[in-house]
N, C-alpha and C positions, 0 to 999 in steps of 0.2 A: 536310356539313362534315367538315374532316379531324380537328377536335377531337373530334367524334363517335367517330370511328374509332379515335382514341389512347385514348379512355376506355373504347369497347367491347371493344378487345382486353383490357384489365385486367379488367374485368367477366366477361367469357368465362371467362378463366383462373381467375377466383374462384370461379365458380360451379362449374367441371369439378373444383376441388380439393375444394370442399365435398361433392361426390358422391361422390367417392373415399374421402374420409373418413367419410361416413355410411355408405357401403357396408361399410367396415371396421368401424366402430363395431357395425353390425347383426350382422356375423359373429362378433365377439368376444364380444358378449353373447348369442348365439344366440337373436335377437328376430326377429319378422317385419319383413320390409321394409315400411315406411309406417307402422309402430306407433310406432318411434322414430328419428326423422330429424332429431332437433333440431340436430345438427351441418350436415347438409346445408341445412336451413332457415335457419339462422343466415347462412351463408355466401352462401346464394343471395338473400337479402334485404338483405344489406349494401349500404349506399349510400357511394359515395366522397366523401371529406370536402372535395374542392376541385375546381375545373374543370381541365382539361388547360392548360399552358403555352401562352402565344402564341407560334405559330411563325412564322418569317420568310414574306414572302410567297413563294409558290411558283407555278411555272407550273400551268397546268391538266393537263397531261402528268405533271410531277413529283408533283402532288398525287396523281393517280390511281395512280402507281407507289408511291408510299409508303403509300397506303391498302391497297393489294394486298398489300405487304409484311408491313403491321402486321396484316391479317387471316390471314397465313400460319402453316403449323404451325412454321415456324422461330422466328417471335417468341413464340409460344405455348408452345414449348419452353422460352425463357429465360425467359419469366414464371413458369412452374411451377419453374423451377430457383430463382428468386428468392423464391417463396411459401414452397419448401420450406426454403430458406436461415433466412428470418426466423422462420417458425413453429417451427421445431427450434432457434432460437437459435444458428446455426452461426455459427463464427468469420468476422471480416470478411474473411479471405483468401479465404473460399469466395465472398462477394459480389464483391470483386474480381474473381476468375477470372469470375463470371457477367456482370460488366461488361465484361470484355474479350470474351467470347463476343458480347453484344450488339452491341458495335461492330463486331466482324468480321462479324455477319449484315448489319448495316447498310450498311457501307461496301463489301462484296461485291456487294451490289444496287444500291446507289445512292452511289457515291464523291463525287459532287458535293453531297451534303449536308454535308458536312464535320463540323462540330461538333453537329450535331443529335442526334446518338446519346448525347451527355452530357446534354443538356437532357431528352430522354425517358426515359433511365435513371433520372435525378435524380427525374423525377415518379413513374414506377412504384415506385422503391424507397421513396418518402416515404409513397406511399399505401398500400403493404403493410405498412410500419411501422406506420402509422395503425391500420389493421387489426389488426395483432398487438397493439398497446397497448390497442385497445378491447376485444379478446378478453380480455386479461388484466384489465382494469379491471373488466368487467362479467360476465364468464363464466370467472373463474378455474379453475374445475373443469372446464370445456370445454378449455380451454388444455392443462391438465394431462392430459386424455384424449387430446387430438390429440398430445402430445408422448410418451405412453405408447409403449413398444417396439412392441406389436402393430399400432398405427395410423401410427406413423411410419416403419414398415419402407419403405413405398412412397416416402416423402420422402427418406429417408437414400439410397435406390438412386438416386433422382433426383439427388441431389447427387454421388454416387459416378459419375455419367456425365459431369460437367461437364468433366473434362480430356478424354476421349475426344470429347465433343462438340465442343471447340475444335479439337482434332487433325483431326477428321473435316471442319471448315470449312477448316482450312489446306490439306487436301489434296483439296478440292472441285473438280470439272471445272468447267469455263466453263460458265455459265448456256445458252449454245446447245447445248452438247454434252449436257447433262442435259436440257434441254427436247426434243431430237432423240430421245433414248432413250426417255423416259416417253411420247412419242408412239407410237413404235413399239412399244413393249412392252404399251400399252393397247390398241393395235389387234389384237395377237395373242390378248391375253386376251378381248376382245370376241368374235374371229372363233372362238376354241376353246371357251370356256366360255360364249357365247351361245347354244349348242344342246344339247338334251338326247338323250341315246341312250337311248330306250324298250327295254325288255327283249324284243325282236323277233327270233327266231331265224330267220325266213326270209331276212330280210335287214338290213343294216345301215342304219339311219335316223338323221339328225341333224335333230332339228326344232327351230327357233326356239323359244327359251323363252316368247314371248308366245303362240305357237300351241298349247303343249301344257301347260305347267306351271301347276298350280293351288296357289297359297301355302296350307300346313297353318295350323292354329290353334297358338300358341305360348303357354305360360304360365310364369312363374317358378315355381321348386320352392322351398318355404321349408325353411330349415335344420332346423325342429325336428320336421318330418313324413318319414315314410319315404320314401326314394327311390323317385322314379317316380309319387309320388302328390301330383298338385299342391294346395296348398292350398284349402280350400273358398271359392268365390266369387272366386277369383283372376281378374283380368281376363285376356282374352286379347289378344294382339297377333299381327300378320301378320311375315312376315319383313323387310318393309321398315322396320318400327318397331324390331324387334331391330336391323337394321343401324346405327340411330342410336345404340343404347345399349351396343354392344360396346366393353368395356373389358379385362376379366380376366374371360372367359363361356366356359362349357360349354354346349354343345347337346347333350341327350340324347334318344334315341328308341328305338324298337323297330326290329327288324331289317325291311329293307325301308320304313321309315317316311319315308325322303325326306333322311336327314343329309348324305349326299355330294350329293344334288341340290342341297340349300340351300347346301353349301360352293360349288358351280359357279355357282349363281344369285347368291350374294352376290360372287363373284369378278368377274362381269358387271356387277353393279350399281356397283360402286365404280370400276371401270375405265372404265364409260360416261360418266364427267364428270371433266374434269381437276381440279373443285374440291372432288373426293372424294379420301380416301387411296388411295396406290397399294397394291393388295391382291397378296400373295403367298401361294401355297398351297403346303404341305409336308404331302404324304402320308406318314403316319408308317411305313407298311409299307415305303416306299422308303428313308425317311431311315434307319430302324434296319435295313435289310436286314444289313448287317454288325454284328457285335458286338465291340467298341463300334463307333458309328456313325464313318464315315471322315471326316466334314466336320462343324464346327460347324453350327447352323441357318443363320447368315448365310452361311456357305460352302456348303451345300446350296442355297440360295435362288440364289445365284451360278452355281452349277454347272449348275442346271436352266434358268436364263436363257440359258446359252450352249448347253446340248446338246439342251432340248427347245424352246424358244420361239425357237433360233437368233436370239437378242437379246441379246448379251453387254452387262453393265452396265459403264459407266466405272470405273475402280479407285476404290474407296472411297464410292462412291455408295450401295449397299446399306445400309452401316452407318450413314451419315449419315441416310438417310431414316428409319431404324429409332429413330435416337436422338433425332430431332426429332419422332417420332410423325406423321410424313407419310406412313408406310407402316403398314399393317396386316399380320398374319400369320393364316392360318387352318390349324390343324393338325387335318387330317381322318384319322378312322379309329384313334383310341386303341383301340378294341376289337379292331382286327385285329391286333394284336400278340397271338398267340395264349397266350403264356406269360405268367403273371402277374408273375414276377419281372421279366421283359423290360418289361412296361407300368409296374411301378414305377420302373425304371430311367428310362425315357423320360418320365416323368411329372416326374421331378425334373429332368432337361434341360430341359423346357419352363419348369418354374419358375426354373431359373437363367438361361435367356434371358430370362424377364420382369425378372429382377433386373439383367441388364445392359442391357436396352433399356426402361426403366420407362414411358417415355411411348408405345411402341407398343402399338396394342390388340391383342387376342390373342382369337381363338376356336378353342375344341377341340371337336370332335363325338366321340362315343362312344356306343356302345350303353348301355343303362341296365344290363343284366346283367353283370357283371364289373367295374363302374366304382367299386364300393366298394373292391375290392382294389387300386386304384391311384388313389384319388381326390387331385383337385388340392386344394391348400391353401385351405379355406374362408374363411381371413382375406383372401383375394385375390380367390377366383372365385366368381362368382354363376353359380348354375346355372338353365337353362331346358329345358323338355320340349317336344319335338314331339308334338301330339295326333295321332290319327287322322281321317280325313276326315269329316265329317258329310254328310248327305243332298244339301244343296246343292252342296258340294264333289265328291261322288261323280258327281253330274249334270253337272257343268262339266267334270270330267275326259273321263268317257264321251263327252260330245258332242265334245269337241276330239280325242278319240282316234280316233273313226271318222270324223271329218272329214280325217284324215290318211290315210285309207285310199284310194290312187289308183283303184282299182276301183270306187267307189262314187261317184256323183253327189250333190250337196247334198241332195236328198230322199231317196234311199236310206240316207245316211249319218245322216239325222236318224230314218229309221224304225229302223234297226238299234240306234241309241243308245236310243230309246225302249223297244223289246222287251227289249234288254239289261237295263235299269233294272228292267223288270215281272219279268224271271226272276231277277234276282240278289237280288231284294227277299227271297228265303227265306233268304238266308245275309247278312245285314246286316253282321255283325261282319266277315266276310272282305273284305268289299269296302271297309271302313274304312281298310285298310293299302294305301299306294300301289302297292307291288309286288304284291302279291295282287290288286289290281284291275287292273293291266295285264295280268296272266297272265290273268284271267278274260277279259278283252276280247280277247287272241290266241285262248283257247279257242272263244271265240264266234265269232270271225272263222272259226275253221278248221272249225266243226261246224255253225254256223247256230242254235246253241240250246247253253244250259248244262246238265250234269247236275242232275237233279233231288234227288239225294241229297248230303246236305252232305259225306260223307266222301269220295264220289267227285269233288266239287270240288275238295277237299282233295289228292287223290290224283293227279289230272290236273295241278294245278299244280304239284305236287311233281315229277310225271315231265317237265314242261317244263324245271324247273330241272336235275333231276339227270341227265338224258339230253340233252337237245338242248344246254344250256348246256356240259356237260362234253364234248361232241363237238367243240366249237370253242374250246378253251382258249387258243389264240393270237391269236384275234381279239379278245380283251378284254384292253385294256391293264392292267387291275387285277385280272387273274387270280392267284391265289395257287398256286404251286407250291413249296412251302418245301423239298421234298425230291427227290430225283432220279427216285423211283418214284412221285411225286404223291401221297403219302399224304396230306400236308397241304394239299392242294388244297380247294376249296370243297368239293364232293361226289363227286369222281372214284372214290374208293376203295370198292370194293364193300360192306366193312363199314360205312363211313360211310352210305351210301344205305340200307343194311338198318337201321341203327341210327336214322337219321331218319325212315325210312318207319313203323318201329315206334312212334317217339315220336308220329307223325301220326295212326296208328289207336288210339294212348292217348287224342289230343286229340278226334279224330272217329271214332267207333266206327261201324262199317255198322250198318244195321237188323238188329235181331235178336241183336245182340253187346253185350256189357256194356263192351266194350274192354280196354284193358291197366291193369292194376292199377298205381296209380303206383309202390309200392315195387319192381315188376319193372321198370317202365320205367326208374327211376333206376339201379338195379343194372346193367342191361343196357348202357345208354349209359354208364355210368363204366367198366366193363368194356372197352367199345369204345375210349374215349379213353386209357385206360391202354395197352392192348394196341397202339395204333398210335402211342404215345409222344406224344400230343398233349398231354397234361397228367399232372402228378404227381396221386396217387390224391387228396389233399385238396381240389386244386384242379377235378379232374374232377366232384366231387360239387357 
């Protein structure tokens, strides 16, 4: 029934607001998530005080259209603005602006409904006022906490976006134009991001996600514990579960742990269904190639739509999608900005973007190492960590990897996968890293076996990266060549290969050797980074 949809839209907005406030409360108090989520529980269990208003008889077609609009991100955006206004005791002038936005939203899609917008807005405003009054009467300390500066910052940002929301609606392209663009863009995303480029140096392969991707385990990182060490007994989730909770989110991982792959899989996941948010990818290395960046974040998205996806957006559509939360943004590769000061600057830009578009979900990926130097605001962002593969995930990936080898039939691929699992059991920690595992598969394919010595496995995997990868720098779209002589590339500079090679010998000494003492490894690598202008001396350490 349409009345259920009317009430359900408000219940969804109240629950989402509670989750945001609860996350902010946990961050402010530096508590573990789940131990003190009283605010989130209160909002999530709140019951509306009255039934929805009686609506005029509508045709089945019109009822279906209204139901779809009430479930949309556009209406959710208005309800979040109204919640923010009432919970922060904003002036009535703000509420009137929100009312105008709601009328614009309704009339743009369903002009035949006439005065129905006034009836629905009156119901929603009345229910939210009742919620605020009940909170004030039964939980005054909680309301004071909600209105505290640290927790109210997000709501204040939502209120600050009302005028831009109204302006975006007035400039909104026609529904048919918008729908046509979104359908084309989603097709481009599905085609481009729906395939994985495994690190195969013999030939470029683009493998469909389902045929190779193995989801890693992901855990939330508690604020009270060292970065990179998930809290004890933290529940694991997969990438699909993470996709449902992205709001202000950081995804951390080790080199080769699958951060960029996760970003691409999430792009495909969201684009594959029209009822999911429109995903935009911002590769931070590209965005921050110039200092300062040549475009705003929204401008960069529009630029990539036109130049890469060959699908220019109608004027004003991208800001409109971001303002209503109908789009999400993935910022990939914060760690790939090698200068720490540059990372801090870009972190600030991401935070400013979040303030300008407070309803747009944001995911930032980064390596764990160096993240502390440019850490995003803990009052806003929740951190998660990608874990290494377990034995079952390793087996699943290896089976899929050898099944992609055109030179093997199904039985041969199965035997190769089994033999690989047996031989790689001697280095179980190396194969937990997805990139190392892929390199080891390449080694096995080329030689028919793996080296028995741990150091030799590491050395040969390093050789694949340092020699073969660097021999084809222009074939990789994300190859770094930050200076004319390539000194800041991934590993092309001979000194870098030497430094990284010695570090690998420190980690994996050959038999009969003690390895490289850590102070020597640290000093030598510091010297290399300084000599190649890679980092200032304190950052090199």
